[in-house]
N, C-alpha and C positions, 0 to 999 in steps of 0.2 A: 334288588332294586335300591335298597338303602346304601349298599356299598358303592354302587355306580353313582348315586347321587352325591355321596361323600367325596368320591374321586373328582367328579365334575365340579363340585364346590371348591375343592382344594385347587384344581387347575384354574378356575375362575379367579380365586383369590390371588394366586401367583401372577396371573396376567394383569390384574388390577394393580398389584404392588409394583410390577415391572413398569406399567404405564405411569404410576406415580413417580418412580425414579426418573423416567424420561421427562416428566413434566418439570421436575427440579432442574434437570440439565437445560431444558428449553428456557426456563425462567432465568437461570444464570446467564445463558446466552443473550437473552433480551436485555439484561442489565449491562452486560459488556457492550452490546451493540449501542445502547444509549450513551455509554461513556465515550465510545468511539465517535459517535455523531456529534457530541459536544466539542470534540477536538478539531473538527473540520474547519471551523472559523479560524482557529489559531493557526492551523496548517496553511490555509490560504493567505493569512496575514504574513506569516513568515516567508512563504513562497514569493509573495509580492515584494517584500523587502529585499529578498535575495535577487530577484530579477531586476528590480530598479537599481540596485547596487551594481549588478553586473553590466547593465546598459550604461550606467554612468562611467564605470571603469573602462569600458570599451570605447566610449566617446573620448575620454581623457587620453587613452593610449593612442587612438587615431590622431588626436590633435598633437600630441607630443611627437609622434612619428613624423607627421608632416612638417613640424617646425624644425626638427633636428635632421631630417632627411633620412632617417633610419626606418626601414620597413622589412619585415620578414617575407621572404619569397620562397615558395616551395618549388624545388627543381625536381622534375621526374627523372631520376637517375636511371631507373630501369628502362625507360623509353629511349634515353640517350644511348645506352649501351646497345640496344637492339638496332639502332641506325648505324652504328660503327661497323 
């Protein structure tokens, strides 16, 4: 009975130690998660700058294309070949 209690205690200690290792990993994951959440505001600010810059460039390109008479047109070559 003493040997069985000793084995059970050793197994219980091993499980508790493994659980402690997992808690450290989960705590580290929580720290990383917090750091990622802090960066969301910066990410949205940068994304907003990119999108506003892209919209501005598109408007400028459209305006310059209208004034110079140049505009890109996509010609469906595959469809033209099928009709020949």
